mmCIF file of the N, C-alpha and C atoms, coordinates in Angstrom:
data_MODEL
# 
_entry.id   MODEL 
# 
loop_
_atom_site.group_PDB 
_atom_site.id 
_atom_site.type_symbol 
_atom_site.label_atom_id 
_atom_site.label_alt_id 
_atom_site.label_comp_id 
_atom_site.label_asym_id 
_atom_site.label_entity_id 
_atom_site.label_seq_id 
_atom_site.pdbx_PDB_ins_code 
_atom_site.Cartn_x 
_atom_site.Cartn_y 
_atom_site.Cartn_z 
_atom_site.occupancy 
_atom_site.B_iso_or_equiv 
_atom_site.pdbx_formal_charge 
_atom_site.auth_seq_id 
_atom_site.auth_comp_id 
_atom_site.auth_asym_id 
_atom_site.auth_atom_id 
_atom_site.pdbx_PDB_model_num 
ATOM 1   N N  . MET A 1 1  ? -33.095 -0.108  5.279   1.00 0.00 ? 1  MET A N  1 
ATOM 2   C CA . MET A 1 1  ? -32.203 0.483   4.316   1.00 0.00 ? 1  MET A CA 1 
ATOM 3   C C  . MET A 1 1  ? -33.035 1.377   3.401   1.00 0.00 ? 1  MET A C  1 
ATOM 4   N N  . VAL A 1 2  ? -32.530 2.564   3.129   1.00 0.00 ? 2  VAL A N  1 
ATOM 5   C CA . VAL A 1 2  ? -33.230 3.538   2.301   1.00 0.00 ? 2  VAL A CA 1 
ATOM 6   C C  . VAL A 1 2  ? -32.356 3.872   1.097   1.00 0.00 ? 2  VAL A C  1 
ATOM 7   N N  . LEU A 1 3  ? -32.975 3.912   -0.064  1.00 0.00 ? 3  LEU A N  1 
ATOM 8   C CA . LEU A 1 3  ? -32.244 4.309   -1.266  1.00 0.00 ? 3  LEU A CA 1 
ATOM 9   C C  . LEU A 1 3  ? -32.763 5.657   -1.735  1.00 0.00 ? 3  LEU A C  1 
ATOM 10  N N  . LEU A 1 4  ? -31.871 6.581   -1.955  1.00 0.00 ? 4  LEU A N  1 
ATOM 11  C CA . LEU A 1 4  ? -32.225 7.881   -2.498  1.00 0.00 ? 4  LEU A CA 1 
ATOM 12  C C  . LEU A 1 4  ? -31.704 7.963   -3.924  1.00 0.00 ? 4  LEU A C  1 
ATOM 13  N N  . HIS A 1 5  ? -32.496 8.530   -4.799  1.00 0.00 ? 5  HIS A N  1 
ATOM 14  C CA . HIS A 1 5  ? -32.063 8.709   -6.180  1.00 0.00 ? 5  HIS A CA 1 
ATOM 15  C C  . HIS A 1 5  ? -31.980 10.193  -6.468  1.00 0.00 ? 5  HIS A C  1 
ATOM 16  N N  . TRP A 1 6  ? -30.830 10.619  -6.938  1.00 0.00 ? 6  TRP A N  1 
ATOM 17  C CA . TRP A 1 6  ? -30.596 12.011  -7.252  1.00 0.00 ? 6  TRP A CA 1 
ATOM 18  C C  . TRP A 1 6  ? -29.757 12.097  -8.503  1.00 0.00 ? 6  TRP A C  1 
ATOM 19  N N  . ARG A 1 7  ? -30.313 12.637  -9.532  1.00 0.00 ? 7  ARG A N  1 
ATOM 20  C CA . ARG A 1 7  ? -29.625 12.782  -10.813 1.00 0.00 ? 7  ARG A CA 1 
ATOM 21  C C  . ARG A 1 7  ? -29.066 11.458  -11.331 1.00 0.00 ? 7  ARG A C  1 
ATOM 22  N N  . GLY A 1 8  ? -29.843 10.406  -11.184 1.00 0.00 ? 8  GLY A N  1 
ATOM 23  C CA . GLY A 1 8  ? -29.427 9.114   -11.705 1.00 0.00 ? 8  GLY A CA 1 
ATOM 24  C C  . GLY A 1 8  ? -28.452 8.357   -10.836 1.00 0.00 ? 8  GLY A C  1 
ATOM 25  N N  . ILE A 1 9  ? -28.118 8.911   -9.677  1.00 0.00 ? 9  ILE A N  1 
ATOM 26  C CA . ILE A 1 9  ? -27.174 8.255   -8.771  1.00 0.00 ? 9  ILE A CA 1 
ATOM 27  C C  . ILE A 1 9  ? -27.948 7.789   -7.551  1.00 0.00 ? 9  ILE A C  1 
ATOM 28  N N  . SER A 1 10 ? -27.802 6.518   -7.203  1.00 0.00 ? 10 SER A N  1 
ATOM 29  C CA . SER A 1 10 ? -28.477 6.028   -6.006  1.00 0.00 ? 10 SER A CA 1 
ATOM 30  C C  . SER A 1 10 ? -27.506 6.046   -4.842  1.00 0.00 ? 10 SER A C  1 
ATOM 31  N N  . LYS A 1 11 ? -28.005 6.369   -3.684  1.00 0.00 ? 11 LYS A N  1 
ATOM 32  C CA . LYS A 1 11 ? -27.194 6.430   -2.468  1.00 0.00 ? 11 LYS A CA 1 
ATOM 33  C C  . LYS A 1 11 ? -27.832 5.510   -1.447  1.00 0.00 ? 11 LYS A C  1 
ATOM 34  N N  . ASP A 1 12 ? -27.079 4.541   -0.997  1.00 0.00 ? 12 ASP A N  1 
ATOM 35  C CA . ASP A 1 12 ? -27.553 3.595   0.002   1.00 0.00 ? 12 ASP A CA 1 
ATOM 36  C C  . ASP A 1 12 ? -27.314 4.202   1.374   1.00 0.00 ? 12 ASP A C  1 
ATOM 37  N N  . ILE A 1 13 ? -28.382 4.393   2.114   1.00 0.00 ? 13 ILE A N  1 
ATOM 38  C CA . ILE A 1 13 ? -28.284 4.949   3.458   1.00 0.00 ? 13 ILE A CA 1 
ATOM 39  C C  . ILE A 1 13 ? -28.616 3.844   4.453   1.00 0.00 ? 13 ILE A C  1 
ATOM 40  N N  . GLY A 1 14 ? -27.852 3.744   5.483   1.00 0.00 ? 14 GLY A N  1 
ATOM 41  C CA . GLY A 1 14 ? -28.114 2.731   6.496   1.00 0.00 ? 14 GLY A CA 1 
ATOM 42  C C  . GLY A 1 14 ? -26.967 1.756   6.668   1.00 0.00 ? 14 GLY A C  1 
ATOM 43  N N  . ARG A 1 15 ? -26.025 1.810   5.752   1.00 0.00 ? 15 ARG A N  1 
ATOM 44  C CA . ARG A 1 15 ? -24.847 0.950   5.876   1.00 0.00 ? 15 ARG A CA 1 
ATOM 45  C C  . ARG A 1 15 ? -23.602 1.809   5.749   1.00 0.00 ? 15 ARG A C  1 
ATOM 46  N N  . ALA A 1 16 ? -22.545 1.345   6.351   1.00 0.00 ? 16 ALA A N  1 
ATOM 47  C CA . ALA A 1 16 ? -21.265 2.052   6.230   1.00 0.00 ? 16 ALA A CA 1 
ATOM 48  C C  . ALA A 1 16 ? -20.785 1.951   4.783   1.00 0.00 ? 16 ALA A C  1 
ATOM 49  N N  . PRO A 1 17 ? -20.081 2.963   4.295   1.00 0.00 ? 17 PRO A N  1 
ATOM 50  C CA . PRO A 1 17 ? -19.578 2.888   2.922   1.00 0.00 ? 17 PRO A CA 1 
ATOM 51  C C  . PRO A 1 17 ? -18.590 1.737   2.772   1.00 0.00 ? 17 PRO A C  1 
ATOM 52  N N  . MET A 1 18 ? -18.577 1.159   1.598   1.00 0.00 ? 18 MET A N  1 
ATOM 53  C CA . MET A 1 18 ? -17.692 0.033   1.332   1.00 0.00 ? 18 MET A CA 1 
ATOM 54  C C  . MET A 1 18 ? -16.258 0.538   1.208   1.00 0.00 ? 18 MET A C  1 
ATOM 55  N N  . SER A 1 19 ? -15.346 -0.150  1.852   1.00 0.00 ? 19 SER A N  1 
ATOM 56  C CA . SER A 1 19 ? -13.933 0.212   1.739   1.00 0.00 ? 19 SER A CA 1 
ATOM 57  C C  . SER A 1 19 ? -13.440 -0.154  0.342   1.00 0.00 ? 19 SER A C  1 
ATOM 58  N N  . MET A 1 20 ? -12.359 0.448   -0.062  1.00 0.00 ? 20 MET A N  1 
ATOM 59  C CA . MET A 1 20 ? -11.776 0.118   -1.363  1.00 0.00 ? 20 MET A CA 1 
ATOM 60  C C  . MET A 1 20 ? -11.367 -1.346  -1.404  1.00 0.00 ? 20 MET A C  1 
ATOM 61  N N  . ARG A 1 21 ? -10.856 -1.850  -0.292  1.00 0.00 ? 21 ARG A N  1 
ATOM 62  C CA . ARG A 1 21 ? -10.474 -3.262  -0.232  1.00 0.00 ? 21 ARG A CA 1 
ATOM 63  C C  . ARG A 1 21 ? -11.677 -4.154  -0.535  1.00 0.00 ? 21 ARG A C  1 
ATOM 64  N N  . ASP A 1 22 ? -12.805 -3.852  0.103   1.00 0.00 ? 22 ASP A N  1 
ATOM 65  C CA . ASP A 1 22 ? -14.011 -4.649  -0.124  1.00 0.00 ? 22 ASP A CA 1 
ATOM 66  C C  . ASP A 1 22 ? -14.540 -4.473  -1.540  1.00 0.00 ? 22 ASP A C  1 
ATOM 67  N N  . HIS A 1 23 ? -14.447 -3.255  -2.061  1.00 0.00 ? 23 HIS A N  1 
ATOM 68  C CA . HIS A 1 23 ? -14.880 -3.013  -3.441  1.00 0.00 ? 23 HIS A CA 1 
ATOM 69  C C  . HIS A 1 23 ? -14.062 -3.877  -4.399  1.00 0.00 ? 23 HIS A C  1 
ATOM 70  N N  . TYR A 1 24 ? -12.746 -3.877  -4.226  1.00 0.00 ? 24 TYR A N  1 
ATOM 71  C CA . TYR A 1 24 ? -11.884 -4.667  -5.104  1.00 0.00 ? 24 TYR A CA 1 
ATOM 72  C C  . TYR A 1 24 ? -12.135 -6.168  -4.933  1.00 0.00 ? 24 TYR A C  1 
ATOM 73  N N  . ARG A 1 25 ? -12.354 -6.600  -3.717  1.00 0.00 ? 25 ARG A N  1 
ATOM 74  C CA . ARG A 1 25 ? -12.650 -8.018  -3.491  1.00 0.00 ? 25 ARG A CA 1 
ATOM 75  C C  . ARG A 1 25 ? -13.959 -8.424  -4.158  1.00 0.00 ? 25 ARG A C  1 
ATOM 76  N N  . THR A 1 26 ? -14.944 -7.546  -4.096  1.00 0.00 ? 26 THR A N  1 
ATOM 77  C CA . THR A 1 26 ? -16.229 -7.822  -4.731  1.00 0.00 ? 26 THR A CA 1 
ATOM 78  C C  . THR A 1 26 ? -16.058 -7.940  -6.241  1.00 0.00 ? 26 THR A C  1 
ATOM 79  N N  . LYS A 1 27 ? -15.311 -7.006  -6.836  1.00 0.00 ? 27 LYS A N  1 
ATOM 80  C CA . LYS A 1 27 ? -15.071 -7.060  -8.284  1.00 0.00 ? 27 LYS A CA 1 
ATOM 81  C C  . LYS A 1 27 ? -14.298 -8.326  -8.650  1.00 0.00 ? 27 LYS A C  1 
ATOM 82  N N  . ALA A 1 28 ? -13.317 -8.704  -7.837  1.00 0.00 ? 28 ALA A N  1 
ATOM 83  C CA . ALA A 1 28 ? -12.548 -9.923  -8.105  1.00 0.00 ? 28 ALA A CA 1 
ATOM 84  C C  . ALA A 1 28 ? -13.477 -11.137 -8.095  1.00 0.00 ? 28 ALA A C  1 
ATOM 85  N N  . ALA A 1 29 ? -14.382 -11.194 -7.129  1.00 0.00 ? 29 ALA A N  1 
ATOM 86  C CA . ALA A 1 29 ? -15.323 -12.314 -7.055  1.00 0.00 ? 29 ALA A CA 1 
ATOM 87  C C  . ALA A 1 29 ? -16.258 -12.334 -8.261  1.00 0.00 ? 29 ALA A C  1 
ATOM 88  N N  . GLU A 1 30 ? -16.692 -11.157 -8.699  1.00 0.00 ? 30 GLU A N  1 
ATOM 89  C CA . GLU A 1 30 ? -17.563 -11.083 -9.876  1.00 0.00 ? 30 GLU A CA 1 
ATOM 90  C C  . GLU A 1 30 ? -16.852 -11.622 -11.116 1.00 0.00 ? 30 GLU A C  1 
ATOM 91  N N  . PHE A 1 31 ? -15.598 -11.199 -11.323 1.00 0.00 ? 31 PHE A N  1 
ATOM 92  C CA . PHE A 1 31 ? -14.859 -11.667 -12.490 1.00 0.00 ? 31 PHE A CA 1 
ATOM 93  C C  . PHE A 1 31 ? -14.515 -13.151 -12.383 1.00 0.00 ? 31 PHE A C  1 
ATOM 94  N N  . HIS A 1 32 ? -14.270 -13.615 -11.178 1.00 0.00 ? 32 HIS A N  1 
ATOM 95  C CA . HIS A 1 32 ? -14.004 -15.048 -10.991 1.00 0.00 ? 32 HIS A CA 1 
ATOM 96  C C  . HIS A 1 32 ? -15.246 -15.862 -11.357 1.00 0.00 ? 32 HIS A C  1 
ATOM 97  N N  . ALA A 1 33 ? -16.413 -15.386 -10.935 1.00 0.00 ? 33 ALA A N  1 
ATOM 98  C CA . ALA A 1 33 ? -17.661 -16.078 -11.269 1.00 0.00 ? 33 ALA A CA 1 
ATOM 99  C C  . ALA A 1 33 ? -17.906 -16.057 -12.777 1.00 0.00 ? 33 ALA A C  1 
ATOM 100 N N  . ARG A 1 34 ? -17.629 -14.933 -13.407 1.00 0.00 ? 34 ARG A N  1 
ATOM 101 C CA . ARG A 1 34 ? -17.797 -14.858 -14.866 1.00 0.00 ? 34 ARG A CA 1 
ATOM 102 C C  . ARG A 1 34 ? -16.861 -15.834 -15.567 1.00 0.00 ? 34 ARG A C  1 
ATOM 103 N N  . ALA A 1 35 ? -15.635 -15.939 -15.060 1.00 0.00 ? 35 ALA A N  1 
ATOM 104 C CA . ALA A 1 35 ? -14.668 -16.872 -15.657 1.00 0.00 ? 35 ALA A CA 1 
ATOM 105 C C  . ALA A 1 35 ? -15.169 -18.308 -15.545 1.00 0.00 ? 35 ALA A C  1 
ATOM 106 N N  . ARG A 1 36 ? -15.711 -18.657 -14.374 1.00 0.00 ? 36 ARG A N  1 
ATOM 107 C CA . ARG A 1 36 ? -16.217 -20.023 -14.176 1.00 0.00 ? 36 ARG A CA 1 
ATOM 108 C C  . ARG A 1 36 ? -17.353 -20.354 -15.135 1.00 0.00 ? 36 ARG A C  1 
ATOM 109 N N  . ASN A 1 37 ? -18.150 -19.348 -15.488 1.00 0.00 ? 37 ASN A N  1 
ATOM 110 C CA . ASN A 1 37 ? -19.324 -19.581 -16.321 1.00 0.00 ? 37 ASN A CA 1 
ATOM 111 C C  . ASN A 1 37 ? -19.069 -19.338 -17.810 1.00 0.00 ? 37 ASN A C  1 
ATOM 112 N N  . GLU A 1 38 ? -17.865 -18.982 -18.162 1.00 0.00 ? 38 GLU A N  1 
ATOM 113 C CA . GLU A 1 38 ? -17.542 -18.656 -19.558 1.00 0.00 ? 38 GLU A CA 1 
ATOM 114 C C  . GLU A 1 38 ? -17.066 -19.904 -20.297 1.00 0.00 ? 38 GLU A C  1 
ATOM 115 N N  . TYR A 1 39 ? -17.611 -20.115 -21.490 1.00 0.00 ? 39 TYR A N  1 
ATOM 116 C CA . TYR A 1 39 ? -17.230 -21.284 -22.286 1.00 0.00 ? 39 TYR A CA 1 
ATOM 117 C C  . TYR A 1 39 ? -16.050 -20.995 -23.208 1.00 0.00 ? 39 TYR A C  1 
ATOM 118 N N  . ASP A 1 40 ? -15.941 -19.770 -23.682 1.00 0.00 ? 40 ASP A N  1 
ATOM 119 C CA . ASP A 1 40 ? -14.843 -19.395 -24.568 1.00 0.00 ? 40 ASP A CA 1 
ATOM 120 C C  . ASP A 1 40 ? -13.548 -19.284 -23.761 1.00 0.00 ? 40 ASP A C  1 
ATOM 121 N N  . GLY A 1 41 ? -12.545 -20.046 -24.135 1.00 0.00 ? 41 GLY A N  1 
ATOM 122 C CA . GLY A 1 41 ? -11.299 -20.095 -23.382 1.00 0.00 ? 41 GLY A CA 1 
ATOM 123 C C  . GLY A 1 41 ? -10.581 -18.767 -23.287 1.00 0.00 ? 41 GLY A C  1 
ATOM 124 N N  . LYS A 1 42 ? -10.562 -18.006 -24.388 1.00 0.00 ? 42 LYS A N  1 
ATOM 125 C CA . LYS A 1 42 ? -9.871  -16.723 -24.395 1.00 0.00 ? 42 LYS A CA 1 
ATOM 126 C C  . LYS A 1 42 ? -10.576 -15.727 -23.463 1.00 0.00 ? 42 LYS A C  1 
ATOM 127 N N  . THR A 1 43 ? -11.883 -15.698 -23.534 1.00 0.00 ? 43 THR A N  1 
ATOM 128 C CA . THR A 1 43 ? -12.649 -14.793 -22.678 1.00 0.00 ? 43 THR A CA 1 
ATOM 129 C C  . THR A 1 43 ? -12.529 -15.206 -21.217 1.00 0.00 ? 43 THR A C  1 
ATOM 130 N N  . ARG A 1 44 ? -12.557 -16.518 -20.967 1.00 0.00 ? 44 ARG A N  1 
ATOM 131 C CA . ARG A 1 44 ? -12.391 -17.027 -19.594 1.00 0.00 ? 44 ARG A CA 1 
ATOM 132 C C  . ARG A 1 44 ? -11.048 -16.590 -19.018 1.00 0.00 ? 44 ARG A C  1 
ATOM 133 N N  . LEU A 1 45 ? -9.991  -16.682 -19.814 1.00 0.00 ? 45 LEU A N  1 
ATOM 134 C CA . LEU A 1 45 ? -8.656  -16.268 -19.375 1.00 0.00 ? 45 LEU A CA 1 
ATOM 135 C C  . LEU A 1 45 ? -8.635  -14.776 -19.045 1.00 0.00 ? 45 LEU A C  1 
ATOM 136 N N  . GLU A 1 46 ? -9.287  -13.965 -19.849 1.00 0.00 ? 46 GLU A N  1 
ATOM 137 C CA . GLU A 1 46 ? -9.343  -12.520 -19.582 1.00 0.00 ? 46 GLU A CA 1 
ATOM 138 C C  . GLU A 1 46 ? -10.059 -12.240 -18.267 1.00 0.00 ? 46 GLU A C  1 
ATOM 139 N N  . TYR A 1 47 ? -11.172 -12.933 -18.016 1.00 0.00 ? 47 TYR A N  1 
ATOM 140 C CA . TYR A 1 47 ? -11.877 -12.761 -16.736 1.00 0.00 ? 47 TYR A CA 1 
ATOM 141 C C  . TYR A 1 47 ? -11.012 -13.200 -15.566 1.00 0.00 ? 47 TYR A C  1 
ATOM 142 N N  . GLU A 1 48 ? -10.279 -14.306 -15.729 1.00 0.00 ? 48 GLU A N  1 
ATOM 143 C CA . GLU A 1 48 ? -9.389  -14.764 -14.667 1.00 0.00 ? 48 GLU A CA 1 
ATOM 144 C C  . GLU A 1 48 ? -8.294  -13.740 -14.398 1.00 0.00 ? 48 GLU A C  1 
ATOM 145 N N  . ASN A 1 49 ? -7.745  -13.150 -15.457 1.00 0.00 ? 49 ASN A N  1 
ATOM 146 C CA . ASN A 1 49 ? -6.716  -12.124 -15.288 1.00 0.00 ? 49 ASN A CA 1 
ATOM 147 C C  . ASN A 1 49 ? -7.275  -10.894 -14.574 1.00 0.00 ? 49 ASN A C  1 
ATOM 148 N N  . LEU A 1 50 ? -8.488  -10.493 -14.933 1.00 0.00 ? 50 LEU A N  1 
ATOM 149 C CA . LEU A 1 50 ? -9.113  -9.364  -14.252 1.00 0.00 ? 50 LEU A CA 1 
ATOM 150 C C  . LEU A 1 50 ? -9.332  -9.675  -12.773 1.00 0.00 ? 50 LEU A C  1 
ATOM 151 N N  . ALA A 1 51 ? -9.775  -10.893 -12.476 1.00 0.00 ? 51 ALA A N  1 
ATOM 152 C CA . ALA A 1 51 ? -9.979  -11.296 -11.080 1.00 0.00 ? 51 ALA A CA 1 
ATOM 153 C C  . ALA A 1 51 ? -8.671  -11.222 -10.296 1.00 0.00 ? 51 ALA A C  1 
ATOM 154 N N  . LYS A 1 52 ? -7.580  -11.664 -10.893 1.00 0.00 ? 52 LYS A N  1 
ATOM 155 C CA . LYS A 1 52 ? -6.268  -11.610 -10.224 1.00 0.00 ? 52 LYS A CA 1 
ATOM 156 C C  . LYS A 1 52 ? -5.842  -10.164 -9.973  1.00 0.00 ? 52 LYS A C  1 
ATOM 157 N N  . GLN A 1 53 ? -6.048  -9.313  -10.970 1.00 0.00 ? 53 GLN A N  1 
ATOM 158 C CA . GLN A 1 53 ? -5.669  -7.908  -10.820 1.00 0.00 ? 53 GLN A CA 1 
ATOM 159 C C  . GLN A 1 53 ? -6.467  -7.233  -9.704  1.00 0.00 ? 53 GLN A C  1 
ATOM 160 N N  . TYR A 1 54 ? -7.764  -7.495  -9.649  1.00 0.00 ? 54 TYR A N  1 
ATOM 161 C CA . TYR A 1 54 ? -8.574  -6.909  -8.581  1.00 0.00 ? 54 TYR A CA 1 
ATOM 162 C C  . TYR A 1 54 ? -8.198  -7.480  -7.216  1.00 0.00 ? 54 TYR A C  1 
ATOM 163 N N  . SER A 1 55 ? -7.796  -8.738  -7.171  1.00 0.00 ? 55 SER A N  1 
ATOM 164 C CA . SER A 1 55 ? -7.329  -9.316  -5.906  1.00 0.00 ? 55 SER A CA 1 
ATOM 165 C C  . SER A 1 55 ? -6.055  -8.615  -5.439  1.00 0.00 ? 55 SER A C  1 
ATOM 166 N N  . ARG A 1 56 ? -5.171  -8.320  -6.374  1.00 0.00 ? 56 ARG A N  1 
ATOM 167 C CA . ARG A 1 56 ? -3.939  -7.591  -6.025  1.00 0.00 ? 56 ARG A CA 1 
ATOM 168 C C  . ARG A 1 56 ? -4.259  -6.181  -5.538  1.00 0.00 ? 56 ARG A C  1 
ATOM 169 N N  . LEU A 1 57 ? -5.203  -5.533  -6.198  1.00 0.00 ? 57 LEU A N  1 
ATOM 170 C CA . LEU A 1 57 ? -5.612  -4.199  -5.756  1.00 0.00 ? 57 LEU A CA 1 
ATOM 171 C C  . LEU A 1 57 ? -6.181  -4.258  -4.336  1.00 0.00 ? 57 LEU A C  1 
ATOM 172 N N  . ALA A 1 58 ? -6.947  -5.296  -4.031  1.00 0.00 ? 58 ALA A N  1 
ATOM 173 C CA . ALA A 1 58 ? -7.504  -5.458  -2.688  1.00 0.00 ? 58 ALA A CA 1 
ATOM 174 C C  . ALA A 1 58 ? -6.391  -5.619  -1.659  1.00 0.00 ? 58 ALA A C  1 
ATOM 175 N N  . GLU A 1 59 ? -5.374  -6.391  -2.002  1.00 0.00 ? 59 GLU A N  1 
ATOM 176 C CA . GLU A 1 59 ? -4.239  -6.572  -1.088  1.00 0.00 ? 59 GLU A CA 1 
ATOM 177 C C  . GLU A 1 59 ? -3.514  -5.255  -0.859  1.00 0.00 ? 59 GLU A C  1 
ATOM 178 N N  . GLN A 1 60 ? -3.311  -4.486  -1.928  1.00 0.00 ? 60 GLN A N  1 
ATOM 179 C CA . GLN A 1 60 ? -2.644  -3.191  -1.792  1.00 0.00 ? 60 GLN A CA 1 
ATOM 180 C C  . GLN A 1 60 ? -3.471  -2.236  -0.930  1.00 0.00 ? 60 GLN A C  1 
ATOM 181 N N  . ALA A 1 61 ? -4.777  -2.223  -1.146  1.00 0.00 ? 61 ALA A N  1 
ATOM 182 C CA . ALA A 1 61 ? -5.657  -1.352  -0.362  1.00 0.00 ? 61 ALA A CA 1 
ATOM 183 C C  . ALA A 1 61 ? -5.628  -1.748  1.107   1.00 0.00 ? 61 ALA A C  1 
ATOM 184 N N  . GLU A 1 62 ? -5.562  -3.050  1.375   1.00 0.00 ? 62 GLU A N  1 
ATOM 185 C CA . GLU A 1 62 ? -5.495  -3.512  2.767   1.00 0.00 ? 62 GLU A CA 1 
ATOM 186 C C  . GLU A 1 62 ? -4.201  -3.063  3.433   1.00 0.00 ? 62 GLU A C  1 
ATOM 187 N N  . ARG A 1 63 ? -3.079  -3.181  2.705   1.00 0.00 ? 63 ARG A N  1 
ATOM 188 C CA . ARG A 1 63 ? -1.803  -2.727  3.259   1.00 0.00 ? 63 ARG A CA 1 
ATOM 189 C C  . ARG A 1 63 ? -1.820  -1.219  3.504   1.00 0.00 ? 63 ARG A C  1 
ATOM 190 N N  . LYS A 1 64 ? -2.393  -0.472  2.578   1.00 0.00 ? 64 LYS A N  1 
ATOM 191 C CA . LYS A 1 64 ? -2.475  0.981   2.718   1.00 0.00 ? 64 LYS A CA 1 
ATOM 192 C C  . LYS A 1 64 ? -3.323  1.356   3.932   1.00 0.00 ? 64 LYS A C  1 
ATOM 193 N N  . ASP A 1 65 ? -4.484  0.699   4.089   1.00 0.00 ? 65 ASP A N  1 
ATOM 194 C CA . ASP A 1 65 ? -5.351  0.979   5.247   1.00 0.00 ? 65 ASP A CA 1 
ATOM 195 C C  . ASP A 1 65 ? -4.661  0.620   6.553   1.00 0.00 ? 65 ASP A C  1 
ATOM 196 N N  . SER A 1 66 ? -3.939  -0.491  6.547   1.00 0.00 ? 66 SER A N  1 
ATOM 197 C CA . SER A 1 66 ? -3.229  -0.925  7.749   1.00 0.00 ? 66 SER A CA 1 
ATOM 198 C C  . SER A 1 66 ? -2.150  0.077   8.129   1.00 0.00 ? 66 SER A C  1 
ATOM 199 N N  . ALA A 1 67 ? -1.415  0.551   7.130   1.00 0.00 ? 67 ALA A N  1 
ATOM 200 C CA . ALA A 1 67 ? -0.363  1.538   7.392   1.00 0.00 ? 67 ALA A CA 1 
ATOM 201 C C  . ALA A 1 67 ? -0.962  2.845   7.895   1.00 0.00 ? 67 ALA A C  1 
ATOM 202 N N  . ALA A 1 68 ? -2.098  3.246   7.333   1.00 0.00 ? 68 ALA A N  1 
ATOM 203 C CA . ALA A 1 68 ? -2.752  4.487   7.758   1.00 0.00 ? 68 ALA A CA 1 
ATOM 204 C C  . ALA A 1 68 ? -3.238  4.374   9.204   1.00 0.00 ? 68 ALA A C  1 
ATOM 205 N N  . ARG A 1 69 ? -3.795  3.221   9.563   1.00 0.00 ? 69 ARG A N  1 
ATOM 206 C CA . ARG A 1 69 ? -4.243  3.022   10.954  1.00 0.00 ? 69 ARG A CA 1 
ATOM 207 C C  . ARG A 1 69 ? -3.061  3.060   11.911  1.00 0.00 ? 69 ARG A C  1 
ATOM 208 N N  . PHE A 1 70 ? -1.940  2.438   11.518  1.00 0.00 ? 70 PHE A N  1 
ATOM 209 C CA . PHE A 1 70 ? -0.748  2.423   12.356  1.00 0.00 ? 70 PHE A CA 1 
ATOM 210 C C  . PHE A 1 70 ? -0.218  3.840   12.551  1.00 0.00 ? 70 PHE A C  1 
ATOM 211 N N  . THR A 1 71 ? -0.120  4.592   11.466  1.00 0.00 ? 71 THR A N  1 
ATOM 212 C CA . THR A 1 71 ? 0.368   5.974   11.543  1.00 0.00 ? 71 THR A CA 1 
ATOM 213 C C  . THR A 1 71 ? -0.553  6.824   12.397  1.00 0.00 ? 71 THR A C  1 
ATOM 214 N N  . SER A 1 72 ? -1.835  6.642   12.232  1.00 0.00 ? 72 SER A N  1 
ATOM 215 C CA . SER A 1 72 ? -2.812  7.396   13.017  1.00 0.00 ? 72 SER A CA 1 
ATOM 216 C C  . SER A 1 72 ? -2.679  7.082   14.505  1.00 0.00 ? 72 SER A C  1 
ATOM 217 N N  . SER A 1 73 ? -2.470  5.808   14.822  1.00 0.00 ? 73 SER A N  1 
ATOM 218 C CA . SER A 1 73 ? -2.323  5.431   16.234  1.00 0.00 ? 73 SER A CA 1 
ATOM 219 C C  . SER A 1 73 ? -1.035  6.006   16.820  1.00 0.00 ? 73 SER A C  1 
ATOM 220 N N  . LEU A 1 74 ? 0.028   6.096   16.010  1.00 0.00 ? 74 LEU A N  1 
ATOM 221 C CA . LEU A 1 74 ? 1.273   6.691   16.488  1.00 0.00 ? 74 LEU A CA 1 
ATOM 222 C C  . LEU A 1 74 ? 1.083   8.172   16.814  1.00 0.00 ? 74 LEU A C  1 
ATOM 223 N N  . TYR A 1 75 ? 0.425   8.891   15.912  1.00 0.00 ? 75 TYR A N  1 
ATOM 224 C CA . TYR A 1 75 ? 0.208   10.313  16.132  1.00 0.00 ? 75 TYR A CA 1 
ATOM 225 C C  . TYR A 1 75 ? -0.718  10.577  17.305  1.00 0.00 ? 75 TYR A C  1 
ATOM 226 N N  . SER A 1 76 ? -1.719  9.736   17.472  1.00 0.00 ? 76 SER A N  1 
ATOM 227 C CA . SER A 1 76 ? -2.644  9.958   18.606  1.00 0.00 ? 76 SER A CA 1 
ATOM 228 C C  . SER A 1 76 ? -1.955  9.671   19.945  1.00 0.00 ? 76 SER A C  1 
ATOM 229 N N  . SER A 1 77 ? -1.012  8.716   19.979  1.00 0.00 ? 77 SER A N  1 
ATOM 230 C CA . SER A 1 77 ? -0.306  8.445   21.211  1.00 0.00 ? 77 SER A CA 1 
ATOM 231 C C  . SER A 1 77 ? 0.726   9.525   21.520  1.00 0.00 ? 77 SER A C  1 
ATOM 232 N N  . VAL A 1 78 ? 1.287   10.162  20.498  1.00 0.00 ? 78 VAL A N  1 
ATOM 233 C CA . VAL A 1 78 ? 2.263   11.235  20.693  1.00 0.00 ? 78 VAL A CA 1 
ATOM 234 C C  . VAL A 1 78 ? 1.565   12.491  21.206  1.00 0.00 ? 78 VAL A C  1 
ATOM 235 N N  . ARG A 1 79 ? 0.356   12.755  20.773  1.00 0.00 ? 79 ARG A N  1 
ATOM 236 C CA . ARG A 1 79 ? -0.384  13.968  21.174  1.00 0.00 ? 79 ARG A CA 1 
ATOM 237 C C  . ARG A 1 79 ? -0.821  13.936  22.628  1.00 0.00 ? 79 ARG A C  1 
ATOM 238 N N  . ARG A 1 80 ? -0.875  12.788  23.221  1.00 0.00 ? 80 ARG A N  1 
ATOM 239 C CA . ARG A 1 80 ? -1.363  12.674  24.608  1.00 0.00 ? 80 ARG A CA 1 
ATOM 240 C C  . ARG A 1 80 ? -0.422  13.239  25.570  1.00 0.00 ? 80 ARG A C  1 
# 
């Protein structure tokens, strides 16, 4: 794996880009972990709410990707 730095932005080369679904799932897991480790009840609740919201975003992204793949397969079969 190679990391390039350009104008303060790092680019990971060698792996496929992360899908939005995976990005949202990762953020949800991060907020869930923060909630588990938080002692303040109000802050813990906010982290839990953020985790739920990112989980919902991941579900929406998965449905969108699934619909796009289905539509793409329909068009490719029609073109043949």
